C-alpha positions in Angstrom: 55.7 154.0 116.3 59.6 154.7 116.3 60.0 153.2 119.9 58.2 149.9 118.9 60.7 149.7 115.8 63.5 150.1 118.1 62.2 147.3 120.6 61.6 145.0 117.7 65.1 145.4 116.1 66.6 145.0 119.6 64.9 141.8 120.1 65.7 140.5 116.6 69.7 141.3 117.7 69.2 139.5 120.7 67.4 136.2 119.3 69.7 135.7 116.2 72.7 135.1 118.6 70.9 133.1 121.3 69.7 130.7 118.2 73.0 130.2 117.0 74.4 129.4 120.5 71.5 127.2 121.0 72.2 125.4 117.7 76.0 125.0 118.6 75.1 123.3 122.0 72.9 120.8 120.3 75.8 119.6 117.6 73.6 121.0 114.7 77.0 122.4 113.5 78.7 120.0 111.3 82.5 118.9 112.2 84.6 117.3 109.4 87.7 114.7 110.1 90.7 116.4 110.5 93.9 114.8 109.2 97.6 116.6 109.5 101.0 115.2 108.7 101.9 112.4 106.7 99.6 109.6 105.7 101.8 106.5 105.2 100.4 103.5 103.4 100.8 100.3 105.3 102.1 98.4 102.3 104.8 101.4 101.8 105.8 100.9 105.3 106.0 97.1 105.3 108.6 97.6 102.3 111.1 99.4 104.3 114.3 97.4 104.9 117.3 98.1 106.9 120.0 99.2 104.5 118.0 101.3 102.4 119.2 105.0 101.5 117.6 108.1 102.5 116.8 108.8 99.0 115.0 105.1 98.7 113.1 105.6 101.9 112.0 109.4 100.8 110.9 108.2 97.4 108.9 105.6 99.1 107.4 107.5 101.9 107.8 111.0 100.6 109.4 113.7 102.8 109.5 113.3 106.6 107.4 115.7 108.8 110.2 116.6 110.9 113.7 116.7 109.5 116.2 118.2 112.4 119.2 119.6 111.4 120.7 118.9 115.1 119.8 115.2 114.3 120.4 115.0 110.6 120.4 111.0 110.9 116.9 110.9 112.2 113.7 111.4 110.2 110.3 111.5 111.8 107.0 110.9 110.1 103.9 112.1 112.2 100.2 111.9 111.5 97.3 113.0 113.7 93.8 112.1 112.5 90.5 113.2 114.7 87.0 112.0 113.9 84.3 114.8 113.8 86.1 117.0 116.5 87.0 114.0 118.7 90.0 113.8 120.4 92.8 113.4 118.0 94.8 110.2 117.6 98.7 111.0 116.9 101.1 108.2 115.0 104.8 108.4 114.8 107.2 106.7 112.4 111.0 107.5 113.5 113.6 106.3 111.1 117.5 106.1 112.1 119.9 106.3 109.7 123.7 105.7 110.1 126.3 106.7 107.1 123.0 107.5 104.7 121.5 104.0 105.5 118.6 103.0 107.2 119.4 100.9 110.8 116.5 101.2 112.8 112.9 102.1 112.8 110.2 102.9 115.9 107.1 104.3 116.9 103.5 103.6 117.0 102.4 104.2 113.4 102.3 100.5 112.6 100.8 99.8 116.1 97.5 101.2 115.7 94.7 100.6 112.9 95.6 102.8 110.4 92.4 105.2 110.3 93.4 107.7 107.8 94.0 105.5 105.1 91.0 103.4 105.9 88.9 106.8 105.3 90.5 107.6 102.1 89.6 103.9 101.1 85.9 104.4 102.0 85.9 107.3 100.0 87.0 105.4 96.9 84.8 102.9 94.7 86.4 99.3 94.6 86.4 99.5 90.9 88.1 103.0 90.7 91.6 103.2 88.8 93.6 106.1 89.5 94.4 107.8 86.2 98.3 107.9 85.9 98.9 111.1 84.2 96.8 114.0 82.4 98.3 113.1 78.9 96.2 109.5 79.2 93.0 111.8 80.1 93.3 114.0 77.1 93.4 111.1 74.5 90.6 111.0 72.5 89.9 107.1 73.0 90.4 107.4 76.9 87.3 105.5 78.4 87.8 105.9 82.3 85.2 103.3 83.0 86.0 100.3 80.3 83.2 98.3 79.4 80.2 101.0 79.3 
């Protein structure tokens, strides 16, 4: 009796990893979209103008991904986005400054379709309005969906 329980236990220990391996090979394991770095809005990038100060750029785009102490007049905004475990698409926007003023922009960030922004927009309903602050939410007469 003990011998047959040991065999059944051994078989169970072999079957569970084999099933897990088979399921992973079939693509049944969910893989999510992975986004890293700065997600820049195309409208915000379009507002960049030569002559803007570093502070104005930072208010518009946020902090850069890379701000090297060796290249104080260069900011890099980087973003990688991969759909469902696919190969990542890398986008870079490099800004060059002289005397605290924007003098040049380069990179492939604007050349490609903004997949990360499109994915975020797909998650939002067209009629959704962002809530501006917590105080607005806490007001007793606040109706997040007007007309209902």
